[in-house]
N, C-alpha and C positions, 0 to 999 in steps of 0.2 A: 343127165343135164344137157340142155341146149344153151350154149353161151352166145348171146347176141348183143354184147356190150363192149365190143372191141375198141370203141373210142375212149372208154374209161381205162382199160388196160388190156394187154394181150398176153397170151400164154408164152411162157419162156421157151425159146427154141432149144431143142435138145442139144444141138452142137454148141450153142452158147453156154449152156449149163456145163457141158463137159469141159469146155475151155476154161471155165471158172475154177474148176476143182483143183487143178495143179497149183494155182496161185493162192488157194486157200489152205491146202494141206501140205504142199511140198515147197514150192518156190514162194514162200510167204515173206521174203525180205522186203524191207523198206527201200523203195527205189531211190531215195535221197542219200542213202548211205554209200560210203566209198569202197567197202570191201566187196570181194568177188561174189558173195552170196546174193548181193543185191543186183548183180548185173543182169540176171534173167528178167527181173521185174523192169529194169530200165529198158531192155530191148523190147519187152512186151508193150510198154507204153509207147515207144517210138513206132513200132509196127502198127499198133492200134490207131495212133494219130494219122499215120500215112493212109491206112485203110479208110478211115472215116473221111479224110480229106478227099480221097479219090472218089468216094461215093457221092459227094455233093459238088465236085468240080472245084475244090479249094486247094490251097497249099497246106502242107502239114503244120507250118508255124502259125496258121490262122485258126487252129482248133485249140480251144481251151476247155479242159474237162471240168465239169461241175457236178453238183448233186442231183441235177434234173432240170426240167423246164422252168419251174418256179424260180430257182436261183438264177438261171440264165436270163429270164425275163427281168427279174429285179436288178441284175447287174446292168442290163441295157438301159432300163428306165432311170435308175438312180445315179448312174455314173456317166453314161454316154450323153445324157442331156446337158451335162456341164452346168453353166449358169443361164442357159436359155430355156425357152418354153417348149411345151410338148404338144403334139397333135396325135390323137389316137382315135379309134372308132368306138361306137356305142355298143358293139357286140364282142369286145375282146374278152379273153379269159380273165378270171379274177386275179390271176397272178400279175397281169398288166394293170387292170383297173384299180386294185388295191395299192399297188406300188405307186400309181399315179396319184391316188388320194393322199398318200404320205407326202409326196412332193408338193402337192397343193398346200398342205399344212405348213410346209417350209417356205411358202411364199411364191412358188412357181405357178404359172398359168397353164392349165391343161385344157385343150379344146377337144371335146368328145363329139366328133362329127357323126351325123346320122348316116344310115344306109338305106338302100332301096328295099322294097318288099321281098326281094330275093336275097337280101343280105349283102349286097355289093356296095362298096364305097364308090360314090360318084366323083369322078376325077375333077370335074369343074368345081365342085363344092370343096374338095380337098385343096385345090390350088388357091381358091379364094380365101381359105382359112389361114393360109401362111402369112406370117408377119415378119418384120425384120428381127424380131426377138426369137422366132421359132428356131430351135436347134435340132430337135429330134422328131421324126415321124415314125410311129410304131403302128403297123397294121398287120394283123395276123394273116398268115398264108391261107389257112383254111379254118373255118369255124368248127369248133368241137360239137356244137349242138345240131346245126343244120347242114354242115359239110361244105358250105359255099366256099369256092376258091376265088381269091381276089386277083385282079389284074396287077400282079406284083411288079412286073417289069416297067409298066407305065407309071406306077406309083413311085418306083425308084427314080425314074427319069424326072418326075416332078420334084421330088425331094432334092436331087442333086442340082437341078436347074436353079433352085432357090437356096443353095448352099446349106442344106440340112443333111444330117445323118438319116439313114433309113434302116430301121430294125423291123424284122418280121418274126413273130412267134410262129414257128413252123412245126410245132409239136405234133399236130395232127397230120402233117404232110410228109415229113421226112420218112423215107422208107416205103411210101405208098404212091408217090408221084415222082416223076423224074425232076430233079432239081440241080441246076448248075449255078452256083452263087455268083460266079464271075460273069456268065452270060446275062444273068438277071441284074447284075450290078448292085447286089445287096451289100450293105455295110456290116450288119450284125444279124445273126440268125440263131434262134434258140431251138434246141431239140432235146427229147427225153427218151431214153432207151426203152422204157417199158411200153411205149406206144408202137414199137416195131419189133416185138418179141425178144427184147433184151430184158435185163433185170431192173427192178425198181431201185431208185436211189442213186441213179447216175445219168448224166446227160452231157451236153456240151454247148458252148457258145462259139459260133464262128465270128471272128473279128477280121475284117478285111485289112490287108497290109496297108500301113500308112494311117489307119484310123487311130486317132489319139484317144486312148481310153485308159483310165487309171485303175488301180487295184480295187477289187471289191472286198476281198478278205485279206487282212494283214497278218503276217506271221512269218513263216519260212519263205524260201525263194521258189516254191513250186510254181509250175505253169508260167515260166518266164517272169516270175515275181508278181504276177497279177492275180493269182488265186491261191492263197496259202492253204496249207493243209495236206497231210499225207494222202497221196493218191489212192483211190479205191482200184487197185490194179486188177483184181479179179472182175469187178463190175465193168471196168473200162474195156478189158479184153473181150468180155462177153458181148458188150454193146457193139464193138467193131464186127464181131462174127455175125451177130444178128442183122446188123445193117447191111453188111455186104451180101448176105444171103437174100435178103429182101430186095435189094437193088438189082442183083443178078437175075431175079425172077419177077421183076416189077411188072412187065407187060403180061406175063402169064398169069400172075396173081390178079391183075386188074381185069383181065378177060373173065376169069373164073368168078370173081366177086360180082362183076357187072351182070353176068348170066344169072347168078343167084338173086340179085336185086330185081332183075326183070321178071323172073319167075314169081317172086313174092308179090310185086306190084300187079302183075297180070291176074294172079289168083284173087287178090284183094278186089280188083276191079270187077272180076267176074262174079263176085259175091253180092254185088250191089250195095255194099256198105258205103255210106257217105263219109268222106274225109277230105282234109286239105293236106297236100304235100308241101312242106315248107322248104325253102332254100332255092338254089339255082340249078339249072341243068348241068352247069359246070361245077361238080362237087366231088368230094372224096368218095371213091368207090365204096359202096355198101353203107354209106351214112344216110339213113332214112328217117326223117323227122315227119311225123304224122300227127294231125290234130283231128279229134272226133268231137261231135256235139252230143250233149246229153249224158256224158259219162266223164268221170275224172281220171286223168292219167295215172294218179297214184293207185286208184282202184285197179286199173288195168295191170299195172306193174305187180301188185300183190297177188292178183289172180293168176297172172302168168307165173309168178314165183312158186305158187302152190303146185303148178304143173312142171316145176324145175326148169323154167325158161327164164333166162336173165335178159332183161331189157332195162332201159333208163326212162325217166320221165322228165317233163319240162316244168312241172309244178309240184312243189312239196307242200303238203297240207298238215295242219295240226288241228286241235279242237277249236281254235279261234280263227286262224288266218290261213290263206292259201298264198304261199310265196311263189309267185310266177317268175320264171326266168327273164332276165333283162334282155336276152336275145329275142325271145318271142315278143316282148313288148316293142322292141326296136323295129321289128319287121311287120308290126301291126297285124298280128294274127287276130281274126275277128273274136269278139268277146265271147260269143257262144261256143267257140271252139278252143280257145286258148288253154282252159283248164284241163282239157282232154288231150293234151299233147304227150306223145311218147317218142323215144328215139330207139331205133333198132340199128345197130352198127355191126355189119357182117365182116368176117375175116376170112383169110385164106383156108382156115381149117374147117369152116362150115361146109355142110353137104346139102345136096338137093333134098334128101330125105328129111333133114332137120328143118329146112325151109317149109316143106309140106306140113310138118307137124306144127311149127310155129304159126304159120298162116291159118291153119284150121282152128287152132285154139284162140288166136286173136279174133277171128271172125265170130266165133261163138260168144266171146266176152262182149265185144262191142255191139253185137246184135241181141244181147240179153238172152242168149240161148245156152249159157253155161249154167250148171246147177251146183256150183260150189257153195 
């Protein structure tokens, strides 16, 4: 199998897996309990919080453990916005968009600002959208479908100049690009472990010191009283191990993935196949969104799957309708290309040999030279 859908999830790091085992089989105590058997879990949580904070330039007390990116996003949207209005972009993940929809039903105004054809938020448009009622601006760090990275520091400056909180869904970015939340002046940041070789079902929300944010889950006093529920110690420990490993090798991984990406694009260009590359030059390494005319992305996906190659598509079809991604609509992919969109997302474990096979098979399919 060739796995080229790393934006969907990543392979669990072996060291992260080994770190989990002790807290599943041996040191399985509840970290909230006062007896000595729980002390190992307490220490592990403290160390993991310190490790994660160090990886993103934060203080340990600014890290709150959650069940993943969706919970972190919902916490930011539903709680940090307070009694004010929200501004977000038209290309956000559904964890943001659907949370915003809920807030609209509760009477809040949400402004979904457009983006450029490269998927970039236009700063002047953002600033002009802010009103006296705006309390929260939430713009994703990097898009999951097209990889575009936003000008986060400039967006934070605009938000703070207008007395707004700034939240970023950084699920696709954490562990893949260098992030320092204090330098960028971010108020809230969401992350999910399984996007950087950690386990599924665990993530964190960074909350800047001094930011007034109330509890999202009520119950016990975990996470400084703001996120109740017995901590997933094994998952949290593994998340910290995986993130630290990725951050320590971030430049090395970036160079490798960039080389694989260039190899793929060069081979595709040499084939003479017509396509559109979606997104910006400033994008998450290895995130490649391509649109082809005269063929549907879902067909490409299934034919690649027959060859044991995993990719993603930008349009899901059924017998009646084709559900086209809101991201592709927002960046105005031409009508004759939009249904033929796929996403290939490479990771640090991919090889040049795999890229050769992937490219050859894709070219056969989109050139109608496959015989499946």
